[in-house]
N, C-alpha and C positions, 0 to 999 in steps of 0.2 A: 750679214752676220749669222753664223750658224746657231742652231738650237743648243748645241753643246760644244764645249771646247774639247777636241779629241786629237789623239795622236795614233796613227795606224801602227799596229804591231807587225813587225816584219819577220821576226824569227819564230815561225809557227812550226811545231813538230808535226810529223806525219800522223801520229795518233790523233792530234787535235784536228787535223784536216778530216780524218776519217770520222771523228765524233760529230763534227759539224755537218758532214755529208750524210751521216746515218739518220739523224733526227731533223725533221723539217720544221717542227714548231716546238714551242716551249711546253706543249702539253705532255710530251713523251719523256724527256730526259731528266725528270725531277729525281733528285736523290734526297732522302730524308735521314736525319741523324739527331741523336740526343746525347748531351754531355751533362753529367752531374757535377755541380760545383758546391764546394763547402762555402757557406755564407755567414759563418759566425763572425769573422773579422769584418766582412762587408757591412753587416747590420750594425756592428759597433761603430764602424767608420761613418756610416750615414748619420747616426745619432750625434756623433761628435762634430761632424761637418756642419750640420744644421745649427748647432750651438755656436761654433766658431765663426761661420760665414753668414749666418742669417738667411740662408737659401734652403728652400725645401727640396733637398736632394732625395731622389728615389732610386730604386733598383734599376729602373729603365734608363736613368741618366748614366749610371755606372756601365751598364751593358752598351749603351750607345757610344760612350767614349772608348771603351775597350774594343768594340768592333771597328771603330774608326782607326784606332791604332793598328789593328790587325790588317786592314786594307792598306794602310801606309806601308806596313812591312811586306805585304804581298800585293803589289800593284797589279799583277796579272789577274787577280780576282776582282779588281775594280774596273770592269770593262762591259762592253755591249757588243752584240753582233750586228753587222751591217753588210748585206749582200754576202752572207756566209764568211765574212772576214771579221777578225777580232780587232776592236778599237779600244784602246785604254783611255779611261777618263783622266782628264788633267786635274780634277778636283775630287776630294773625298766628300761626297754629298750623301746624306742619309735622311730618312724620313721616319716619323713615328705616327702610327695610325691613331686617329682621334675619333671618338664617338660623339656625334651631335644628336641630342635627344630633346630638342627645344621646340619641336613642331606639333607636339601633342598627338593624341589618337594612336599611340603606339608606333608612330613613324620615327624610325631611327636612321640617321645618316652616318656614313663612315667616310672619313676623309683623312688626308695626310698633312702633318706639319713637317716642313722641310728645313734642314740645317746644312748650310754650305761650309766647306773647309772644317769639318768637325775634328779632323786630326790635328789642326793647328791651334785649336782653342783649349784653354784650360777647362777643367771640369766645372769650375764655378761659372765661367762665361758660358759654357755650353748649356748648363742647367738653367741659368737665367734666361738665355736666348730661347731655349726650347719651351720654357714655361710661358714666355711672352708670345711666342708663335702659337702655342696650343691655345692660350687664352684668346688670341686674335681669331683663330680658326673657329673655336667653339662659340664665340660671340658673333660669328659671321661678319667680321670686320676685315677679312682678307679679300679685298675687292677683286683681285685677279682670280682667286679660287672661286668666289661666288659668281663671277661673270662666266667662268668655265662651266659651272654647274647649270647656270641659266641656259647656256648654249646646248648642253646635253639634254636638258629638260624639253627642248623643242624637237628632239629627234623622236620619231614614232618608234614604238617597240619593234616593229617588224624590220626596221632598218638599223637597229642598234648594233647587231653583230658586224654588219658591213662597215658601219660608221667607226666602230672601235678598231677594226683592222686597218682602215684607211688612216685613222688618227695615229696609230702606232707606226704605220709605214711612213707617213709624212714627217712625223716628229723625230723618229729615231733612225729609220732606214735611210731616208733622204736627208735627215738632220736639218729640217727647216723649222725655224722659230715661228710658232703659231700664236704667240702671245697677243698679236693684234686681233685675233679671232676670239680671244678670251680663254685660250688654253694656257694654263700655268706652265712656266718653263721648268722642265725636268721635275715634275711634281713629286716623284717617288725616289729619285736619286739612285745610287748604286746598291743600296741595301735598305730594306724596310723592316722596322721593328714594331711588333705588336705584343703588348704584355698580356698574355692569356692568364697569367696568375691573378690579375685583377678580377677575372671572372670565376676564380676558384679552381681553375684547371691546373693540373700538374704537367701533363703532356698534351700538346696539340701541335699539328703541323699545318702551316699556311700554304695553300697552293700558289704556284707561280701564276702571275697574271700577265698574259702575253702582251697586251697593248702597252704595259708600263715599261717593258724591256728591263725590268729589275731582276737580276739573276739570283739574289739572295734574300730570303725572308727569315728573320730571327724572331722566335717566340719564347721569351722567358716565362717559366711557369711559376707557380706559387712557391714561396719559401716555406718548407715544412720542417718540423722537428722529427728527426729520424735517428735510429741507431747507426753510428759510424765507428770504424776501427781506427784508433789512434795509438801509436806506439804499442801495438799488439793487444790493446784493450778495447772493448766495446763501450762506447760512451754515447751520451745524447748530443746531437749536433744539429745544426741548421743546414739544410740542403735544398738546392734549387736545380731543377732540370732546365737546361737551355736547349731548345728545339730549333732545328734549322732545316730549311728546304733550299736546295740550290740547283742550278742548271748545269747538268753534267756535260753539256756540249763544249764548254770551255772552262769549267771549274771542276777539278777532280780531287782525289784524296790528298794530294800534296798541298794544294791551295787550302782545302778545308782543314788540313792538319795545322798549317801555319796560323790560320784564323783561330782555331780551337785552342792551340797552345797559348797564343797571345791573350785571348779572353780569359782563360782559366788562370794564367799567371797573374793578370791584373786584378781579377775579381777576388782571388784568394790571398792577395798581398796588397790590399788597397792603401795601407798607410805608406808603403814604399813606392807604389806605382801611380797614385793619383795626387791631387793637390795636398799640400801639407795641412794638417789641422793642429 
């Protein structure tokens, strides 16, 4: 059984072949972009959702669901590279970065909470599952994840670079399931979300991490009160910067445009696009 369920993409354009051949690693082809989103309706929706459903909805949940819908609408962006060939993922799997600060002495760990089939789940289900997964990760009750960290902890620093390269090669290029060695299956998914707004940051870009083979990193910023133009008048409004880093070898402006349009459409019209309240 493979590490991932994949389908090889056959109709690859000449430009895509040139892009894949031009950049040898994920260090070089990173493209960064920021989109500003009006958040007035979203913040109102979050408040009403919490009252209606009794679930602690957050901006991260909205972004996760919107991004999942974007990948559903643009399946070519939900992919990985193997042997310089594009393979489309058969599932929309995303992850949210979680901080673990329970070991004292200023030792902070960063890990990922993973959600499968995010596009098929209601916002309520996604939020509840994400919170359960995050709690499990923060409380170190995800046995597969902890086992993987234990394995990595045994690797000497001098061999870490080589180890991570081999890890990515076996798990994604060769598509081998290494869960029997304590390596979590597809720990980061096709897109990773990290809320830099919780750190008080408005704009920040997350670097692509080669061994994860994740081509898209999304970083929602803080929701700020700012002057905005509405119906030709300047008024006070709530605005959030949504920051993205993506791999230009097989994700270009067209794919980014579909994702951006979907996310903006859903975030700015939450009462119509998400679960009813």
